[in-house]
N, C-alpha and C positions, 0 to 999 in steps of 0.2 A: 340696211346699213351699209355705207360704203366708207372707206378709209378716207381722210382727208388727204391733200397733198402732204407728201413728207412723212405721213405717218404710217407705220407698219401695217400691211393688210391684216384683216382680222384672222384669228386661228380659224382653221374650219374642221370640223368632225364629222367622218362617215359611220352612221350608227346603223348595222344591219338589223331588220326586223323590228323597226321603230314604229309600227302602226299600233301596238299597245304594250300594255305590261312593262316589263324592264327596259324594254327599248325606248318606249315612248316615255318614260320617266328620266331615262339617260338622256334623251334627245333635250330634253326641257331643261334638264341640270347644267348640260353642258353650254345649252343658250344662256342661262342665266349666269354662266362664268365668262361670257361673252364671246362665244363661238358661233361661226355660221354653221348650219347642219345640214348635211346630205343624209336623206332618209330611204332605205330600201323597204320594200314591203312586198310579199309574195302573193296574197289572196285577198287582202283587206285593204283596197284602196282609199276607202272613205276614211279608215281608221287613220291611215298615213297622211290624208289631207287634214284630220284632226289634230295630228301631232305637229304638222307644218304651220297650223293656224296658232298653234300654242307659242312655237317657237318664234313667229314673227311677231307675236303679241308682245315677245320681250324685246323687240326692236332689233332681231337678228335675220339675217336671210335663211331661207330653207327651200331645199330642192329635193325633188322626189325621183325615184328611179325604181322599176318593178324589178324583182330578182327570185328567180327559182333555182335554189341550190341544188334542184335534182338534175339541172340541165347544166353539167360541168363539161368542159372548163369554162365556157363561154360566159356563164351567168355571173363569174367573178368579175368582169367586165364593168359591171355596174360601179364598182368602186372607181375606176378610172374615168367614166361618164361623169359622175357627180363631181369628182377632183376637177375634171376639166372645166364643168360650168361655173363651178364656185371659186377657180383659180389656184387652188392646191388642197392638200390635205395634211394635216398635223397629227391628227387622231383617228385611230380606226377602232370602233367597238364592233368585235364578232360577237353578236348577241342572237342572231336568228339560229333557231333550232327547233328540233322535232324529236319525237320518242315514241316507244311502244311499250306497252304492257303485255307480253306474250310469253309463255314459258319456251325455256330454250329449246325443248324438243319439237314445238310446234312453229318455230320461226322458218319462213321461206326465204330463199336468198334475195329476193326483189325486195322485202321488207329490210332486211339486214344492210344492203348496199344502200338504200333510200336514207337510213338512219346514219350511216357512216358517210355520207357523200354530204349532207345537210350539217352534221354536227363536227366533222373533222376535215374533210377534203376541202368543203367550201371555205372554211375558215383559213386553212392552209392557203389555199390560192387567192382570197382576198388579202390576206397577210402579206403575200407577195407582191401584189399590185400596189397596195399601199405604201410598203416599205421601199419599193423602187422609185416611186414617186417623192416620198421623203428623202431619199438619198440625193436624188435630182435636185432636190431643192436646196440641200446642203446645210439645214438647220435643226436636223434631228426631228424627233416626234415620239408619239406613244401608242402604242397598241394594247389592247386589254382583250382579252379572249373570255367570254361568260361560259364557264364549264358548270359545275354543279357539285355540290357535297359528293356526288357519285363519280367525280374524278378521283375521289380519295378512297371511297368504300363502295361496296357492291350492293346490289337491291335484285331480289328474285324478281324475276318476269322482265327485267331491262338489260338483258345481255348486249344488245347492239349499242344501246344508250352508254351503258358504264363502259364499253369498249371505246367508245368514240371520246367520250368525255375524259376518260383516262389518256387516251392518245393526245387529246388537245392540251391536258396539262402538261405532258412530257414535250410536247412540240413547243409549248410556252417558254420552256427552259431552255431549249436549243435555240430558238428564236433569240431570247435575251441575250445569250453568249454570242451569236452570229452577229447580231445588229448593234452591239454594244459601241464597236468601233466607229459607228456612223450616228452616234450620240440617239439612237432609237432605244427607248425603254419598253419590255414587253411583259406583261403582268396577266395573271388570272384572276377572276372573282368566281369564287364556288358558292353560288347560293344554296340555302335550304328550302323549305316549304315557303314560297313566296305567293301571296295572293295575286294571281294573274289569272287571264283567260286559260293559259295552260293548266293550271290547277283547278278551274271553274270558281275562282274567287274575286274576280276582278271588281273593284270598287268596294270590296267588303271592308267592315271595320275590324282591322287585324286585331285590336284589343279587346273585342268582344267575343273572338274565339277562344275556346278552350283546347289547350295541347298539352295534356299531362305529361306526355314524354318528350317534350322539348324542354330544356331549362328554363328558357325565358317565357315558356307557358303560352305561346300564340305563334302564329305563321307571321313571317315577316313582310313588310310593306316593298313595293317595288322602288320606292323613293328612298328606301334605305339602302338597297343596293346602288342605285344611281349614286347616291353620295359617297359611297366607296369608289366607285369608278370615276366620280368627279375628283376624288383626292388624288386617284393613281395618275391621272393624266395632267394634274397640275404641278407647278414647279416644287410645291411643298413635298412631292414625291419624288425629287430630282434624284435620290440617290436609291431607289426603289426599284430593282429590275428581276425578273426570274422568280418571283414570288407568287403563290397562290393564297388570295384572302377569301377566307371562308366568312359568309355572312348568312348565317344559320341559327342565331339563338342558342348558340351550344350544342346542336344537334349532334355535330360530328364526335363530340366527347362521349355520345351516349352508345357508340357503337353502330355497326352497318346495319343492323335491321332494327334499332329502336327508333329513337327520334318520334315522329309524329304518329306513329303506330301503337304507342302505348295508350291504355286507357284509363289509368288511374295513377295516383302518385305514390305507389308503393315503393318504387325504386328510390325515393328521396328518404328514405329511413333504414338505416343499418339492419 
């Protein structure tokens, strides 16, 4: 869909890692809010094409670009290539991520560097590319960094993941401070256990899963995270910047090692 003469061009959102899970749900959500979508993918091109088909089914443009955030700094140029083909960028959602479940003493430098690059340095560089374009456009924009509940609390076996997500959370706050003068808002979304390929639960009915250790008793749906992102990049959140929004069913209220790991409801009783 193209803007008619004298009508403003549609807003454009770039969503990294939009081939599945939270990224796909976010791309579709933002398309439903009237945006054209730039989609990056790492290994699942078919998944990215399926996301694009959903976006186009909503009457919006979609463009795809491969991006491997272990190949920095060059990989972050995908943001510029998508913005160039789509005409601009108004929203960046730094969703692409990876992780490891490896004891601290067993970690090797290659694994640590890979997780840090994908989960922290990659979003840092993608944010720079998007922000520079937004500043050049002159009418502001919005960036959302997808972190994790482990932005706020640790988890055994996830040292580089927690370090990266914690760093991304503080980076979000610095970006918010420095980019505010340009009308660019920057926020984080911190998901808990979400039914996605990363947790081995894609397309599961979250209401049928039993999670006694999560106050809302279930995992989250990727569309529930996307709804919060959709709010944060909308005009309704025009006075929100530098915040981290937990989408976790109350998991963070349970402490760093609780949440989905509890097997019964005994914690609910005094």
